[in-house]
C-alpha positions in Angstrom: -15.1 78.2 -33.1 -11.5 77.7 -34.4 -9.8 80.0 -32.0 -11.6 78.3 -29.1 -10.2 74.8 -30.2 -6.7 75.9 -30.5 -6.8 77.4 -27.1 -7.9 74.1 -25.8 -5.2 72.1 -27.6 -2.6 74.8 -26.2 -4.0 74.4 -22.5 -3.6 70.3 -23.1 -0.1 70.8 -24.3 0.9 72.9 -21.5 -0.5 70.7 -18.8 1.3 67.9 -20.8 4.9 69.9 -20.6 4.0 70.6 -17.0 3.3 67.1 -15.8 6.4 65.6 -17.8 8.5 68.2 -15.8 7.0 67.5 -12.6 7.5 63.4 -13.5 11.4 64.3 -14.0 11.5 66.2 -10.6 10.1 63.4 -8.8 12.3 60.6 -10.3 15.3 63.0 -9.7 14.2 63.2 -6.4 14.1 59.7 -5.4 17.4 58.6 -7.2 19.0 61.2 -4.8 17.1 59.8 -1.9 17.8 56.1 -2.8 21.6 57.4 -3.4 21.7 58.7 0.1 20.6 55.4 1.6 22.8 53.2 -0.2 25.7 55.5 1.1 24.4 55.3 4.5 24.1 51.4 4.4 27.1 51.0 3.2 28.8 53.3 6.4 26.9 51.0 8.8 27.7 47.6 7.0 31.7 48.5 7.0 31.0 49.8 10.6 29.5 46.3 11.6 32.3 44.6 10.1 35.1 46.1 11.7 33.3 45.9 15.3 33.2 42.1 14.3 36.8 42.0 13.3 37.9 43.6 16.7 35.3 41.3 18.6 36.6 38.1 17.2 40.6 39.1 17.7 39.4 40.0 21.5 37.7 36.2 21.8 40.4 35.0 20.3 43.2 36.5 22.3 40.7 35.4 25.5 40.9 31.7 24.1 44.7 31.5 23.7 45.0 32.7 27.3 42.7 30.4 28.4 44.5 27.3 26.8 47.6 28.5 28.1 46.0 28.6 31.6 44.9 24.9 31.0 48.3 23.6 30.1 50.0 25.1 32.7 47.1 23.8 35.2 47.5 20.3 33.4 51.2 20.6 33.7 51.2 21.5 37.5 48.8 18.1 38.0 50.8 16.0 36.3 54.1 17.3 38.0 52.2 16.7 41.1 51.0 13.1 40.1 54.5 12.2 38.7 56.4 13.7 42.2 53.4 11.3 44.5 54.1 8.4 42.3 57.7 8.7 42.6 57.4 8.9 46.3 55.2 6.0 46.2 57.6 4.1 44.4 60.3 5.1 46.6 58.7 3.7 50.1 57.7 0.2 48.4 61.5 0.2 47.4 62.2 0.5 51.1 59.5 -1.7 52.3 60.8 -4.3 49.6 64.5 -3.7 50.8 63.0 -4.4 54.6 61.4 -7.6 54.0 64.6 -9.0 52.3 66.4 -8.1 55.1 63.9 -9.7 57.3 63.7 -12.9 55.3 67.4 -13.1 55.4 67.9 -12.9 59.2 64.8 -15.6 59.5 66.6 -17.9 57.2 69.9 -17.2 59.1 67.9 -18.3 62.5 66.5 -21.3 60.8 69.5 -22.7 59.5 71.0 -22.4 63.0 67.9 -24.1 64.7 68.4 -26.7 62.1 71.9 -27.4 63.0 71.3 -27.2 66.9 68.1 -29.7 66.2 70.5 -32.2 64.5 73.0 -31.6 67.3 70.4 -32.3 70.0 69.0 -35.1 67.6 72.6 -37.0 67.9 73.2 -36.8 71.8 69.7 -38.0 71.9 70.4 -41.1 70.0 73.5 -41.5 71.9 71.9 -41.5 75.4 69.3 -44.0 73.9 71.9 -46.3 72.7 73.5 -45.9 76.1 70.3 -46.7 78.4 69.5 -49.9 76.2 72.9 -51.2 76.8 72.6 -50.2 80.7 69.1 -51.9 80.4 70.5 -55.1 78.9 73.3 -55.1 81.7 70.5 -54.7 84.6 68.3 -57.7 82.8 71.3 -60.4 82.9 72.3 -59.4 86.6 68.3 -59.9 87.3 68.5 -63.2 85.5 71.5 -64.5 87.2 70.0 -63.8 90.9 66.6 -64.9 90.3 67.8 -67.7 88.3 65.0 -67.5 85.7 65.3 -66.3 82.3 62.8 -62.8 81.0 60.6 -64.9 79.1 60.0 -67.3 82.2 60.1 -64.6 85.0 57.5 -62.7 82.5 55.2 -65.7 82.3 55.1 -66.3 86.0 54.4 -62.6 86.8 51.5 -62.9 84.6 49.9 -66.1 85.6 49.9 -64.9 89.0 48.3 -61.3 88.3 45.8 -63.4 86.2 44.8 -65.3 89.5 44.6 -62.3 91.4 43.0 -59.5 89.1 40.1 -61.8 87.8 37.5 -59.5 89.2 39.3 -56.4 88.2 39.4 -57.4 84.9 35.9 -58.1 84.6 35.0 -54.4 85.9 37.8 -53.2 83.6 36.1 -54.7 80.6 32.7 -53.2 81.7 34.3 -50.1 82.1 35.8 -50.0 78.3 32.7 -51.3 76.7 30.7 -48.4 78.5 33.7 -45.9 77.7 33.6 -47.2 74.0 29.8 -46.6 73.5 30.3 -43.0 74.6 33.1 -42.2 72.6 31.3 -43.6 69.2 30.3 -40.3 68.3 33.8 -38.6 69.4 35.2 -41.4 66.9 32.9 -40.6 64.0 33.9 -36.8 64.4 37.3 -37.5 64.3 36.8 -40.0 61.1 34.7 -37.1 59.3 37.4 -34.4 60.3 40.6 -36.7 59.0 38.4 -37.1 55.6 37.7 -33.3 55.3 41.2 -32.3 56.0 42.1 -35.2 53.2 40.1 -33.7 50.7 40.7 -30.0 50.0 38.6 -29.1 46.7 38.0 -25.5 45.7 34.7 -23.8 44.9 33.5 -21.6 42.2 30.5 -19.5 42.3 28.7 -18.5 39.2 25.5 -16.4 38.6 22.4 -16.6 36.1 24.3 -13.7 33.9 27.4 -13.8 31.7 28.8 -10.8 30.6 30.4 -10.6 27.1 33.0 -7.8 26.7 32.9 -5.4 23.3 35.6 -4.0 21.5 33.6 -0.9 21.5 30.0 0.7 22.2 29.8 0.8 18.4 29.3 -3.0 18.4 26.2 -3.0 20.0 24.4 -1.3 17.4 25.7 -3.7 15.1 24.5 -6.4 17.4 21.2 -5.1 17.7 20.7 -4.6 13.9 18.2 -2.9 11.8 14.8 -2.5 13.6 16.2 -5.3 16.2 16.4 -7.9 13.4 19.8 -9.4 14.5 18.9 -9.7 18.3 15.7 -11.1 17.9 17.2 -13.9 16.0 20.3 -14.2 18.6 17.4 -14.5 21.3 15.2 -16.8 19.3 18.2 -19.0 18.6 19.9 -19.5 21.8 16.8 -19.1 24.4 18.6 -16.5 26.5 17.8 -13.2 26.9 20.2 -10.5 25.4 20.6 -7.4 27.7 22.0 -4.2 26.3 22.3 -0.9 28.3 24.6 1.9 29.5 27.0 -0.6 30.7 30.4 0.6 28.4 31.6 -2.3 26.1 29.8 -5.0 27.7 26.6 -7.2 26.4 25.0 -9.1 29.2 23.2 -12.4 28.6 20.7 -13.7 31.1 19.4 -17.3 31.3 18.7 -20.2 34.2 19.7 -22.8 31.8 24.0 -22.5 31.9 24.2 -24.6 29.0 21.9 -22.1 26.8 23.9 -19.3 28.3 27.3 -20.5 27.4 26.2 -21.2 23.7 25.1 -17.8 23.4 28.2 -16.2 25.0 30.4 -18.4 22.8 28.0 -17.5 19.6 28.6 -13.3 20.7 32.3 -13.6 20.9 32.5 -15.3 17.6 30.3 -13.0 15.8 32.3 -9.9 17.3 35.6 -11.5 15.9 34.1 -12.4 12.6 32.6 -9.0 12.2 29.8 -10.3 9.7 26.4 -10.2 12.1 23.1 -10.8 10.3 20.4 -13.5 11.1 21.8 -16.1 8.9 25.4 -15.5 9.8 24.0 -15.9 13.7 22.0 -19.2 13.3 25.1 -20.6 11.7 27.6 -19.4 14.5 24.7 -20.7 17.2 25.0 -24.2 15.6 28.8 -24.2 16.0 28.9 -23.0 19.4 26.6 -25.4 20.2 28.4 -28.5 18.8 31.6 -27.2 20.9 29.7 -26.7 24.1 28.7 -30.2 23.9 32.2 -31.5 22.9 33.3 -29.7 26.1 30.5 -31.1 28.3 31.6 -34.8 26.9 35.4 -33.9 27.7 34.9 -32.5 31.3 32.6 -35.5 31.8 35.3 -37.9 30.8 37.9 -36.0 32.9 35.4 -36.1 35.8 35.4 -39.9 35.8 39.0 -40.0 35.5 39.7 -37.8 38.4 37.1 -39.6 40.7 38.3 -43.3 39.2 35.1 -44.3 38.6 34.7 -46.6 35.4 32.0 -48.4 33.2 29.4 -45.3 33.2 27.0 -45.3 30.1 28.2 -42.7 27.9 25.1 -40.6 28.6 25.7 -40.8 32.3 29.0 -39.3 31.1 27.5 -36.7 29.4 25.2 -35.7 32.2 28.2 -35.1 34.3 29.7 -33.0 31.8 26.8 -30.7 31.9 26.9 -30.5 36.1 29.9 -27.9 35.1 27.1 -25.3 33.9 25.0 -26.0 37.0 25.4 -24.0 40.2 23.4 -24.4 43.6 23.4 -21.9 46.0 26.4 -20.8 44.4 28.2 -24.0 44.5 29.4 -25.6 41.1 27.7 -28.8 41.1 30.2 -30.6 39.2 33.0 -29.5 41.6 30.8 -30.8 44.6 29.9 -33.9 42.8 33.6 -34.7 43.0 34.2 -33.7 46.1 31.2 -36.1 47.3 32.8 -38.7 45.3 36.2 -38.3 47.3 34.9 -37.7 50.7 32.7 -41.0 50.2 35.8 -42.8 49.1 37.7 -42.0 51.8 34.9 -42.4 54.5 34.4 -45.5 53.0 37.6 -46.7 53.4 38.3 -45.6 56.8 35.2 -48.0 57.7 36.1 -51.2 55.2 33.4 -50.8 52.9 33.8 -50.8 48.6 35.6 -47.3 47.7 34.9 -48.1 44.3 31.0 -48.3 44.6 31.2 -45.5 47.3 32.8 -42.9 44.7 30.4 -44.1 42.1 27.4 -43.5 44.3 28.8 -39.8 45.4 29.6 -38.8 41.7 26.3 -39.7 40.8 24.2 -38.5 43.8 23.2 -34.9 42.0 23.1 -36.2 38.6 19.8 -35.2 38.3 20.7 -31.5 38.4 21.8 -32.0 34.9 18.2 -32.2 33.7 16.0 -30.4 36.1 15.8 -27.4 34.0 13.7 -29.5 31.6 12.1 -32.1 33.5 9.3 -31.9 35.9 10.2 -33.1 39.5 13.1 -32.9 42.3 16.8 -33.4 41.1 16.5 -36.7 43.4 13.8 -38.2 41.5 15.2 -37.2 38.2 18.0 -38.8 39.2 16.9 -42.1 40.1 14.9 -42.5 37.1 18.3 -41.6 34.9 20.2 -44.0 37.3 17.4 -46.7 36.7 17.4 -45.8 32.8 21.1 -46.4 32.6 20.9 -49.7 34.8 23.2 -48.4 38.0 23.2 -51.1 40.6 20.3 -51.0 43.4 22.8 -49.9 45.8 23.9 -46.7 44.0 19.7 -46.1 43.2 19.2 -46.0 46.8 21.8 -43.4 47.5 20.8 -41.0 45.1 17.2 -41.4 46.5 18.1 -41.0 50.2 20.8 -38.6 50.2 17.9 -35.7 50.8 16.0 -38.2 53.3 13.5 -38.5 50.3 13.1 -41.9 51.7 14.6 -43.8 54.9 18.5 -44.7 54.3 18.6 -48.4 54.7 22.1 -49.2 53.8 25.7 -48.3 54.9 26.1 -46.6 51.4 23.6 -44.4 51.6 24.7 -43.0 55.1 28.0 -42.5 54.0 26.9 -40.6 50.9 24.5 -38.3 53.0 27.3 -37.5 55.3 29.8 -36.7 52.6 27.4 -34.4 50.9 26.6 -32.6 54.3 30.1 -31.8 54.5 30.9 -30.7 51.1 27.7 -28.2 51.4 28.7 -27.1 54.8 32.5 -26.4 54.2 33.1 -22.6 54.7 33.0 -20.9 51.6 31.4 -23.6 49.8 27.7 -22.1 49.2 26.9 -18.2 48.8 24.4 -17.2 51.2 22.5 -13.6 50.9 24.1 -11.1 52.9 20.7 -9.8 54.3 19.4 -13.4 55.3 23.1 -14.0 56.6 23.0 -11.0 58.9 19.2 -11.9 60.2 20.5 -15.6 61.2 23.5 -14.0 63.4 20.9 -11.9 64.9 18.0 -14.7 65.7 20.9 -16.7 66.9 21.8 -14.1 69.5 18.3 -13.5 70.3 17.5 -17.2 71.2 20.4 -16.9 73.6 19.1 -13.8 75.1 15.5 -15.3 75.5 16.8 -17.2 78.4 16.8 -16.3 82.2 20.0 -15.6 83.5 21.9 -14.7 80.4 23.5 -11.4 80.4 25.2 -11.0 76.8 25.3 -13.3 73.8 27.9 -13.0 71.0 27.3 -14.8 67.3 31.2 -15.5 66.3 32.9 -17.5 63.8 30.5 -16.4 60.9 27.8 -18.0 63.1 29.0 -21.3 64.0 29.6 -20.2 67.4 27.6 -18.4 69.9 29.4 -17.3 73.1 27.0 -16.6 76.2 27.7 -14.6 79.1 25.5 -15.5 82.1 24.7 -13.8 85.4 26.8 -16.0 88.1 24.2 -14.8 90.9 21.4 -16.4 88.7 23.2 -19.3 87.1 25.3 -21.5 89.1 28.1 -24.1 87.7 25.5 -27.0 88.0 22.6 -25.3 86.0 25.3 -24.4 82.9 25.1 -27.9 81.3 21.2 -27.5 81.7 21.3 -24.0 80.0 23.3 -25.1 77.3 21.3 -28.0 76.8 17.8 -25.9 76.5 19.6 -23.3 74.1 20.9 -26.0 71.6 17.7 -27.6 71.7 15.8 -24.1 70.9 18.5 -23.2 68.0 18.0 -26.8 66.5 13.9 -26.0 66.3 13.7 -22.7 65.5 16.9 -21.8 63.3 17.8 -23.1 59.7 22.0 -23.4 59.1 24.3 -25.2 57.5 26.8 -27.5 59.5 26.5 -27.1 63.3 26.8 -24.4 65.9 28.8 -24.8 69.2 27.2 -23.0 72.1 29.8 -22.2 74.7 28.2 -20.7 78.0 30.6 -18.9 80.2 30.2 -18.4 84.3 32.5 -16.2 85.6 33.1 -14.9 89.2 35.5 -11.8 90.2 36.6 -10.9 93.6 38.1 -7.8 93.8 39.6 -5.5 96.7 41.6 -2.9 97.0 44.9 -2.5 98.7 45.0 1.1 101.0 
């Protein structure tokens, strides 16, 4: 029994020793395997590092070569541009030298002509004096021969002519009266032409937007503010739409009220210059800009009435006149238009022997309603009439305001004068801006109307649509029919076409005889 237990113990101990030996062998094998893998990984890492260093060095060399190529290319371009600019400067210098030489020659020619004209004038004066002396000697001889003085002879001849030409005088008087009636329209046209020539006013075209330049695009974000609070505060305080788009270094202000737009523009400029942009500061700057604009409006109104020579206006009327500086109609600045109408009315009234001061006053105030037509219901004529009545203008001025667009039938000479001056100012070339598409359609319609008549071969709208030149077929339209055809075309243009001013209809008929010498 005991021997059996010992044998079992020995067997267990032997198994334990064998297991320990196997464990040690396994540990030794795993250690060798791990060391081999570590060595392999280190070699691979060194290889990758070397490859990366070689690749980086190669790319550095390539980048250096590309940079050198770019430098050479830019240098070549700059040299080429410098050469072209030098050539252009040389050409301009040559042109300037040529112009200077031409001016010197023209100056010499003018001096020579002035000298010749002076000599001719002296010669003419001498001959006129000689002729006057000869005339006086002949008169003295005639007085000796006839036994009558010059005055007595003139009276006797006139008495005899008066007796003999009584019938002829009556016919002449009748002829002159008829001629005067026929020439009234021509005289009126000449009067208006002289008036326009004496009043050359400039015109400014403005839109419903204003552009405010920015020092940088970074300023756009500051104007917008966190979650848009700054831009909302600005739009609320001014009543103007602030448009921030991709336009570089610029912001657009949009509003049909030009005074509000001006307030917003000045506010933005002040905020940009100050640099502190937040809702409280915006409200402060808006109030400050509004006061400055109101002061500017007052000054503009005072300057306008001084320029027009109109005095005694109510202070509120002066402010309304100043507001017209920020108002446009068809692209025409209303204040400049009102001043021009005032000047034209005064000139026409002076030619007709009317009250010049009253005409200027009516012309200056004829569009006063446009200063408030953004804020009140009704046309600018009706608003202007109410304003004039409110500030106790004379009935003549009120009627001229009311009738200048034929809202009522004009019944005074002053009303007709203001109507004529308003039409002249509006129809002056360049006074009003017209949409290009509408302008082209008007020219096409003008040619279409002309071509619609029988016998018309071709028609050409020229002089920016102020004249249409019509070529007719000579075998269809004779000389007697030209006048009738022109009148028919004029009537159709007046009925079917809207246009500023007047259109000259020039109908041309041409016959040609062609033969060949052989």
